[in-house]
C-alpha positions in Angstrom: -95.9 -82.3 -187.8 -95.6 -85.7 -189.6 -95.8 -86.4 -193.3 -96.5 -89.8 -194.7 -96.0 -90.7 -198.3 -97.2 -94.0 -199.7 -96.2 -95.8 -202.9 -96.6 -99.2 -204.5 -100.3 -99.5 -205.3 -101.7 -100.7 -208.6 -103.6 -103.2 -210.5 -102.9 -106.9 -210.0 -104.7 -110.2 -210.8 -106.1 -112.4 -208.1 -103.4 -114.5 -206.6 -100.7 -111.9 -207.3 -98.6 -109.8 -204.9 -98.0 -106.2 -204.3 -95.8 -104.3 -201.8 -96.8 -101.0 -200.4 -94.3 -98.7 -198.8 -94.7 -95.6 -196.5 -92.0 -93.2 -195.6 -92.6 -90.9 -192.6 -90.8 -87.6 -192.2 -91.0 -84.8 -189.7 -91.3 -85.1 -185.9 -90.9 -88.9 -185.8 -90.5 -90.6 -182.4 -89.4 -94.2 -182.7 -90.5 -95.2 -179.2 -94.1 -95.7 -178.1 -95.5 -95.3 -181.5 -97.3 -97.5 -184.0 -97.4 -97.5 -187.8 -100.0 -99.3 -189.7 -102.1 -99.7 -192.8 -105.8 -99.2 -193.2 -108.0 -99.6 -196.2 -111.2 -98.2 -197.4 -113.3 -99.8 -200.1 -115.8 -97.8 -202.1 -118.8 -96.9 -200.0 -117.3 -98.5 -196.9 -115.6 -97.3 -193.8 -111.9 -97.2 -193.3 -110.7 -100.3 -191.5 -107.5 -101.5 -190.0 -105.5 -104.0 -192.0 -102.2 -104.4 -190.1 -100.3 -102.5 -187.4 -96.8 -102.7 -186.0 -95.6 -101.0 -182.8 -92.2 -99.5 -182.3 -91.4 -102.6 -180.2 -92.2 -104.9 -183.1 -95.6 -106.2 -182.0 -98.0 -106.8 -184.9 -101.7 -107.2 -185.3 -103.6 -108.2 -188.5 -107.2 -108.3 -189.4 -108.3 -111.9 -189.7 -109.0 -111.7 -193.4 -105.3 -111.0 -194.2 -103.6 -113.3 -191.7 -101.2 -115.6 -193.5 -101.2 -113.4 -196.6 -100.0 -110.0 -195.6 -97.0 -108.9 -193.5 -96.0 -105.5 -192.2 -92.2 -105.0 -191.9 -91.0 -101.8 -190.3 -87.6 -100.1 -190.3 -87.4 -97.7 -187.4 -84.1 -96.3 -188.5 -85.5 -95.3 -191.8 -89.0 -94.4 -190.6 -90.6 -96.7 -193.1 -93.3 -99.3 -193.0 -94.3 -101.6 -195.7 -97.2 -103.9 -196.4 -96.3 -107.1 -198.3 -99.5 -108.5 -199.8 -99.5 -112.0 -201.2 -102.3 -114.2 -202.6 -104.4 -111.1 -203.3 -108.1 -111.4 -203.6 -110.7 -109.2 -205.3 -112.1 -108.3 -201.9 -108.7 -106.7 -201.1 -109.5 -104.0 -203.6 -109.5 -100.7 -201.7 -107.6 -97.5 -201.1 -104.8 -98.2 -198.6 -103.7 -95.6 -196.1 -100.6 -95.4 -194.1 -101.1 -94.4 -190.5 -98.7 -93.2 -187.8 -99.9 -93.0 -184.2 -98.0 -91.4 -181.3 -99.1 -89.8 -178.1 -102.7 -90.1 -179.0 -102.3 -88.4 -182.4 -103.0 -90.0 -185.7 -101.3 -89.0 -189.0 -102.4 -90.2 -192.4 -101.0 -90.5 -195.8 -102.9 -89.6 -199.0 -103.6 -93.2 -199.8 -102.7 -95.5 -202.7 -105.2 -97.5 -204.7 -105.0 -101.3 -204.9 -107.2 -103.1 -207.4 -107.4 -106.8 -207.6 -109.0 -108.3 -210.7 -110.7 -111.7 -210.8 
């Protein structure tokens, strides 16, 4: 079993920055895994924002490229999401995800609200 705990959400003005953090505990395997962030705006589906593999490969949705980064610390089982130049359309609940051996684990989510 894996537990994910997110922190760092909040209210910010457009153009501002926030940093989300996710700590994983439990049966964590550093190899052949991926950690990422998804977001779900009100009335919409949950979509991928950014992901990083245990090998360090990253992938970002086009709308956040150049603004968000996803650092990962394998030794500490943590992944962060550094969000810069935030826009109102980034407003959503952000979920941490850990994927290994075909299993997906989710955090409880943290709300990010960007005011215009």
